[in-house]
VMD Tcl script that draws the C-alpha trace (Angstrom):
set ca {
  {-9.15 -2.16 9.47}
  {-10.30 -3.92 5.86}
  {-9.91 -7.75 6.18}
  {-8.18 -8.87 3.47}
  {-8.60 -12.27 1.58}
  {-4.64 -13.10 1.76}
  {-4.48 -14.47 5.42}
  {-0.44 -14.71 6.00}
  {-1.00 -16.66 9.46}
  {-2.10 -19.60 7.23}
  {1.28 -20.20 6.12}
  {4.57 -21.27 8.40}
  {6.94 -21.39 5.44}
  {9.07 -18.89 4.48}
  {7.33 -16.51 1.23}
  {7.98 -13.54 -1.15}
  {5.03 -11.60 -0.75}
  {4.64 -9.48 -4.05}
  {2.59 -6.74 -5.01}
  {2.52 -3.28 -6.76}
  {3.44 -0.19 -4.29}
  {0.74 0.65 -2.31}
  {-1.51 -2.52 -2.66}
  {-0.79 -2.76 1.50}
  {1.86 -5.14 1.45}
  {3.46 -3.77 4.64}
  {0.21 -2.63 6.23}
  {-0.84 -6.27 6.26}
  {2.64 -8.02 7.69}
  {2.51 -4.95 10.08}
  {-0.95 -5.59 10.97}
  {-1.00 -9.58 11.02}
  {2.60 -10.55 11.87}
  {4.57 -10.01 14.80}
  {8.10 -10.26 13.83}
  {11.47 -10.84 15.41}
  {13.32 -8.48 13.07}
  {11.54 -6.22 10.48}
  {13.90 -4.54 7.72}
  {12.84 -1.78 5.80}
  {14.85 -1.41 2.62}
  {12.97 2.23 1.25}
  {15.08 3.25 4.36}
  {18.74 4.39 2.78}
  {20.07 3.68 6.01}
  {18.78 0.58 6.30}
  {19.71 -0.55 2.66}
  {23.20 0.73 3.10}
  {23.96 -1.36 6.14}
  {22.68 -4.84 4.62}
  {24.37 -3.79 0.88}
  {27.80 -3.16 2.58}
  {27.66 -6.65 4.52}
  {25.09 -8.84 4.31}
  {26.35 -10.86 6.59}
  {25.13 -8.62 9.21}
  {21.56 -10.44 9.73}
  {23.08 -13.49 10.58}
  {25.00 -11.65 13.07}
  {21.44 -10.02 14.47}
  {19.88 -13.37 14.02}
  {22.06 -15.12 16.12}
  {22.41 -12.20 18.94}
  {18.90 -13.07 19.29}
  {19.31 -16.31 20.79}
  {16.08 -17.30 20.13}
  {14.07 -20.21 18.17}
  {11.36 -20.14 15.92}
  {12.16 -16.53 14.44}
  {9.71 -14.45 12.17}
  {12.26 -12.12 9.92}
  {10.53 -9.35 7.65}
  {12.71 -7.81 5.14}
  {10.45 -5.47 3.00}
  {11.09 -4.22 -0.45}
  {14.00 -6.92 -0.83}
  {14.55 -5.84 -4.55}
  {16.16 -2.87 -3.11}
  {19.04 -4.92 -1.72}
  {19.27 -8.62 -3.87}
  {22.38 -9.31 -2.64}
  {20.74 -10.04 0.62}
  {18.91 -13.14 -0.27}
  {22.57 -14.76 -0.71}
  {22.53 -14.44 3.30}
  {18.90 -15.89 3.21}
  {19.62 -18.70 1.07}
  {22.62 -19.48 3.62}
  {20.34 -19.08 6.94}
  {17.64 -21.35 5.42}
  {20.17 -24.21 5.07}
  {21.47 -23.73 8.37}
  {18.34 -23.22 10.18}
  {14.84 -24.40 9.67}
  {13.14 -22.67 12.64}
  {13.51 -18.87 11.09}
  {10.47 -18.08 8.58}
  {11.47 -15.06 6.31}
  {8.74 -12.83 4.96}
  {10.20 -10.60 1.90}
  {8.03 -8.28 0.47}
  {8.79 -6.87 -3.54}
  {7.32 -4.58 -6.13}
  {9.50 -6.24 -8.78}
  {10.59 -9.97 -9.07}
  {13.12 -8.41 -12.02}
  {15.78 -7.85 -9.80}
  {15.99 -10.43 -7.83}
  {15.91 -12.76 -10.97}
  {19.07 -11.25 -12.07}
  {20.57 -11.97 -8.64}
  {19.02 -15.45 -7.78}
  {17.38 -16.70 -10.71}
  {15.21 -19.30 -9.24}
  {14.39 -17.36 -6.22}
  {15.81 -19.30 -3.85}
  {15.42 -22.47 -5.42}
  {11.94 -23.13 -4.16}
  {12.93 -22.58 -0.91}
  {10.15 -19.58 -0.44}
  {6.57 -19.60 -1.28}
  {5.34 -16.77 -3.59}
  {1.65 -14.82 -2.92}
  {0.85 -11.83 -4.67}
  {-1.32 -8.94 -3.17}
  {-3.59 -7.09 -5.06}
  {-5.68 -3.81 -4.83}
  {-8.84 -3.99 -2.77}
  {-11.42 -6.56 -4.01}
  {-15.08 -5.82 -3.87}
  {-15.39 -8.74 -1.83}
  {-12.78 -7.24 0.54}
  {-14.59 -3.63 0.72}
  {-17.94 -5.14 1.36}
  {-20.18 -2.30 2.01}
  {-17.85 0.54 1.41}
  {-17.56 -0.81 -2.24}
  {-18.77 1.54 -5.41}
  {-18.76 0.61 -8.20}
  {-18.18 3.84 -9.99}
  {-15.38 4.81 -7.83}
  {-13.79 1.54 -8.50}
  {-13.99 2.09 -12.28}
  {-12.34 5.58 -12.29}
  {-10.11 5.71 -9.30}
  {-9.14 2.12 -8.70}
  {-8.93 0.17 -5.25}
  {-5.51 0.94 -4.21}
  {-6.28 1.62 -0.63}
  {-4.97 4.30 0.17}
  {-6.62 6.51 -2.66}
  {-9.83 4.31 -2.68}
  {-10.35 5.14 1.31}
  {-9.60 8.91 0.45}
  {-13.03 10.64 1.26}
  {-11.81 13.71 -0.79}
  {-12.43 13.59 -4.54}
  {-9.54 16.03 -5.14}
  {-7.39 14.40 -2.78}
  {-8.20 11.25 -4.45}
  {-6.99 12.97 -8.18}
  {-3.57 13.99 -6.33}
  {-2.92 10.77 -5.31}
  {-3.44 8.83 -8.20}
  {-1.57 11.78 -10.57}
  {1.68 10.89 -8.09}
  {1.18 7.57 -8.40}
  {1.34 7.69 -12.10}
  {4.07 10.62 -12.65}
  {6.16 10.32 -9.65}
  {6.00 6.22 -8.69}
  {5.77 4.79 -12.04}
  {8.97 6.51 -13.30}
  {10.89 6.47 -10.15}
  {10.25 2.64 -10.35}
  {11.23 2.32 -14.20}
  {14.66 3.93 -13.23}
  {15.01 2.45 -10.15}
  {15.02 -0.69 -12.19}
  {17.63 0.41 -14.25}
  {16.55 -1.29 -17.48}
  {15.96 2.15 -19.63}
  {18.03 4.74 -19.76}
  {15.72 7.19 -21.89}
  {12.83 7.75 -19.07}
  {11.08 10.37 -21.20}
  {10.61 8.18 -24.06}
  {9.56 5.27 -22.05}
  {7.33 7.69 -20.53}
  {5.53 8.81 -23.74}
  {5.35 5.04 -24.45}
  {3.55 4.76 -20.56}
  {1.28 7.04 -21.41}
  {0.34 5.57 -25.12}
  {0.05 2.22 -23.35}
  {-2.77 3.48 -21.02}
  {-4.95 3.75 -24.46}
  {-4.14 0.47 -25.28}
  {-5.59 -0.98 -22.02}
  {-7.42 -4.37 -23.25}
  {-6.87 -3.99 -26.56}
  {-5.05 -6.24 -28.90}
  {-1.80 -5.29 -29.30}
  {0.12 -3.99 -32.45}
  {3.77 -3.53 -31.68}
  {4.77 -2.14 -34.86}
  {1.78 0.54 -34.60}
  {2.82 1.46 -31.46}
  {6.77 1.86 -32.48}
  {5.79 3.66 -35.49}
  {3.66 6.17 -33.04}
  {6.60 6.81 -30.62}
  {9.66 6.47 -33.19}
  {11.54 3.43 -31.68}
  {11.69 -0.11 -33.17}
  {8.90 -2.67 -32.35}
  {11.28 -4.87 -30.31}
  {11.93 -1.68 -27.93}
  {7.96 -1.62 -27.34}
  {7.70 -5.40 -26.68}
  {10.38 -5.15 -24.04}
  {8.64 -1.66 -22.58}
  {5.64 -3.93 -22.06}
  {7.46 -6.61 -20.68}
  {8.95 -4.12 -17.97}
  {5.46 -3.47 -16.97}
  {4.90 -7.15 -16.55}
  {8.05 -7.39 -14.97}
  {7.59 -4.87 -12.01}
  {3.46 -5.66 -11.81}
  {2.58 -2.34 -13.11}
  {0.20 -5.13 -15.62}
  {0.25 -8.35 -17.11}
  {-0.90 -10.12 -20.52}
  {-3.53 -11.81 -21.50}
  {-3.08 -14.38 -24.22}
  {-5.34 -15.47 -27.06}
  {-7.26 -18.49 -26.52}
  {-4.88 -21.67 -28.09}
  {-7.39 -24.37 -29.16}
  {-8.33 -22.74 -32.92}
  {-10.66 -24.56 -34.93}
  {-11.78 -23.40 -38.12}
  {-11.80 -20.31 -37.78}
  {-8.43 -18.32 -38.07}
  {-7.57 -16.67 -34.55}
  {-5.33 -13.43 -33.73}
  {-2.06 -14.03 -32.37}
  {-1.48 -10.95 -30.94}
  {-1.88 -10.48 -26.58}
  {-3.74 -7.96 -24.44}
  {-2.10 -6.11 -22.00}
  {-4.19 -4.78 -18.65}
  {-2.68 -2.38 -15.97}
  {-2.87 -3.98 -12.73}
  {-5.81 -1.15 -11.79}
  {-8.60 0.56 -13.37}
  {-7.44 4.23 -11.90}
  {-3.91 3.85 -13.48}
  {-5.52 3.72 -16.66}
  {-7.69 6.68 -15.96}
  {-4.57 8.71 -14.73}
  {-2.60 7.93 -17.78}
  {-5.61 8.88 -20.04}
  {-5.60 12.52 -18.46}
  {-9.58 11.60 -16.95}
  {-9.29 11.97 -13.90}
  {-11.32 15.07 -13.52}
  {-14.44 13.93 -15.73}
  {-15.82 10.57 -14.88}
  {-17.31 8.64 -17.86}
  {-21.07 8.24 -17.94}
  {-22.48 4.64 -18.06}
  {-23.51 3.52 -21.60}
  {-20.53 5.07 -22.88}
  {-17.30 3.20 -24.25}
  {-14.68 4.57 -21.53}
  {-17.36 3.34 -18.68}
  {-18.02 0.30 -20.67}
  {-13.91 -0.60 -21.60}
  {-13.37 0.41 -17.05}
  {-16.41 -2.29 -16.53}
  {-14.52 -4.74 -18.69}
  {-11.13 -3.71 -17.22}
  {-12.84 -4.21 -13.68}
  {-14.34 -7.57 -13.56}
  {-11.54 -9.12 -15.30}
  {-9.21 -7.56 -12.85}
  {-11.24 -9.09 -10.09}
  {-11.30 -12.33 -11.44}
  {-7.61 -12.42 -11.52}
  {-7.32 -11.57 -8.14}
  {-9.85 -13.67 -6.58}
  {-8.61 -16.83 -8.20}
  {-5.24 -15.95 -6.73}
  {-6.24 -15.97 -3.39}
  {-8.09 -18.66 -3.77}
  {-5.37 -20.85 -5.17}
  {-7.59 -21.80 -8.19}
  {-5.74 -23.32 -10.96}
  {-7.10 -21.68 -13.83}
  {-6.06 -20.06 -17.05}
  {-7.46 -16.81 -18.59}
  {-7.37 -15.91 -22.30}
  {-9.58 -13.74 -24.36}
  {-11.15 -15.10 -28.14}
  {-10.93 -13.47 -31.18}
  {-11.12 -14.44 -35.09}
  {-9.38 -11.92 -37.50}
  {-13.16 -11.29 -39.18}
  {-13.74 -9.90 -35.72}
  {-15.77 -11.92 -33.51}
  {-14.68 -11.69 -29.77}
  {-14.99 -13.22 -26.44}
  {-13.94 -11.12 -23.48}
  {-12.80 -14.02 -21.39}
  {-11.97 -17.42 -21.69}
  {-11.56 -19.10 -18.80}
  {-10.49 -22.70 -17.91}
  {-10.69 -23.98 -14.85}
  {-11.54 -27.53 -12.71}
  {-11.25 -28.97 -16.57}
  {-14.24 -26.45 -17.48}
  {-14.35 -23.80 -20.04}
  {-16.74 -21.04 -19.62}
  {-16.86 -18.00 -22.11}
  {-17.49 -14.89 -20.74}
  {-18.68 -11.70 -22.44}
  {-18.43 -8.72 -20.14}
  {-21.64 -5.55 -20.75}
  {-22.13 -2.62 -18.58}
  {-25.66 -2.54 -19.32}
  {-28.92 -3.71 -17.23}
  {-29.91 -5.50 -20.50}
  {-27.57 -6.36 -22.92}
  {-28.92 -7.08 -26.36}
  {-28.32 -10.56 -27.66}
  {-27.24 -8.43 -31.08}
  {-23.96 -7.44 -29.20}
  {-22.73 -11.14 -28.39}
  {-21.80 -12.88 -31.81}
  {-18.30 -13.56 -30.55}
  {-20.47 -15.51 -28.01}
  {-22.33 -17.03 -30.32}
  {-19.36 -17.58 -32.79}
  {-17.54 -19.34 -30.12}
  {-20.15 -21.64 -29.24}
  {-20.60 -23.00 -32.86}
  {-17.03 -23.71 -33.16}
  {-15.86 -24.58 -29.75}
  {-16.26 -27.17 -26.69}
  {-17.52 -25.19 -23.59}
  {-19.34 -25.75 -20.46}
  {-20.89 -22.50 -19.91}
  {-21.49 -19.11 -21.91}
  {-21.95 -16.25 -19.54}
  {-22.79 -12.45 -20.13}
  {-21.24 -10.85 -16.86}
  {-23.75 -7.17 -16.93}
  {-25.47 -5.14 -14.32}
  {-28.77 -6.97 -14.49}
  {-30.82 -6.96 -10.98}
  {-31.45 -10.95 -11.75}
  {-30.21 -13.66 -13.68}
  {-32.15 -14.95 -16.79}
  {-31.26 -17.09 -19.90}
  {-31.42 -16.71 -23.48}
  {-30.97 -19.90 -25.29}
  {-27.68 -20.94 -24.11}
  {-26.39 -17.74 -22.76}
  {-26.71 -17.01 -19.19}
  {-27.48 -13.04 -18.18}
  {-25.87 -12.95 -14.70}
  {-25.23 -10.00 -12.39}
  {-21.87 -9.49 -11.93}
  {-21.95 -9.69 -7.95}
  {-22.92 -13.06 -8.47}
  {-20.82 -14.17 -11.06}
  {-18.01 -13.64 -8.70}
  {-19.05 -15.63 -6.05}
  {-18.92 -18.62 -8.34}
  {-14.95 -17.79 -9.09}
}
mol new
graphics top color blue
foreach p $ca { graphics top sphere $p radius 0.5 }
foreach p [lrange $ca 0 end-1] q [lrange $ca 1 end] { graphics top cylinder $p $q radius 0.2 }
display resetview
C-alpha cells in the first residue's frame, strides 16, 4: 500500500474530500477510516433510495443508537439533495463526523451554494506524487502516463494505454454528461481534444472558438466546466506589473500529465528527452508537484506566471511566506543561460527573493543570481 501524504486521521471535523475520479479517494477512506455507515452514490440503488427519501439517513443513524459516528458518503454530487439532511444532522448532533467525497463541486454549489456553510472542511486528493511513490517513481512514466494510481501502478504498457484511453474517452465524456452542462457532447469532445494541445499555453479564447466554430464565451464556459469538475485548473498572470506590459490571458493545465498524452494521441510513442513534448511534460509535472505539495502541506501560497508582450516569460512565480520565487523549468541536465531570458527580464524589473532554474542537473550550482537545482531537491523545499 502506498502511503498518501493526506492523512484523514488528522481531522476530527466533518469534511469534503474532492478529487478527480481514480485519484484514490475511496481507497484512502476505506483503508484509513472505520466508518459506521458507508454510502456509495455510484450505485444506482443507493442513489435512488436517498434521492427518493433523504430523511432515510437520519433514520438509519438513529437506529444505530450510538455516539461518535463516522458517516461516509462517496461521490456526494450524485445526490446533492442529501446535503440538506446532512446539514440538519450537523445542527442536531455534534458527535457525527461526515466524510463526503466528490469529483465535482459544480452540482453541490447549485444546490447548496455555501457547501454546508463552512461546517465541513474542504480537502483535496490528487494523483500520486513522486514523494508518495518513493522507490516506485520513474520520471519517464510519470511524464508520459501520468500518476493516477491504477494507471501508474499497472505493469503492462498496453494496459496502461488502454486504461488512459478509456479514462479520457469514457469517463471524461460521462462526467460532462452527468453534469448536464452541455447538450452538445460531440462538440465538447472536439474542444477537449484541442484543449489537450493548449495545455500550458496562454489561452486565446477567440482563436480556439474559431477553430471549433463557436462563440468565445462558449469556450470560456467549457474551460470553466473543466475546472469545476476538477479536470484542470487555471494559472493567471503575475499581477505586479512595473515598466513592461504583461499579458492578461491565463494558462490552463490538466490535473495529470497522462491526460494530456492521451488527448494528444501520443500514448504509443514516448517523447524523447530534449524534444518539445518532453520539455512541456516536464514543466507540467513540476507545476503539478508544486500544486499538490502546497495543498497537502497546507501552505498559503499563490502560483502565477510571468510573460511580457515581447515574449519574456517565467514559468512559475511562487509567492509564499511573503517571499517571491521566480522559477523556470528546464528538462535538460545543464540548461543554457541564454535560454533563461525570462528570468533575467524578471530580475531587472521586479522584486524577488530567489531565482531558480529547476532542471535535471545532478547537483546544484549557481550562475550569477540564478540557482540551478535538481528537481528532487527543489521539491523538498516547497
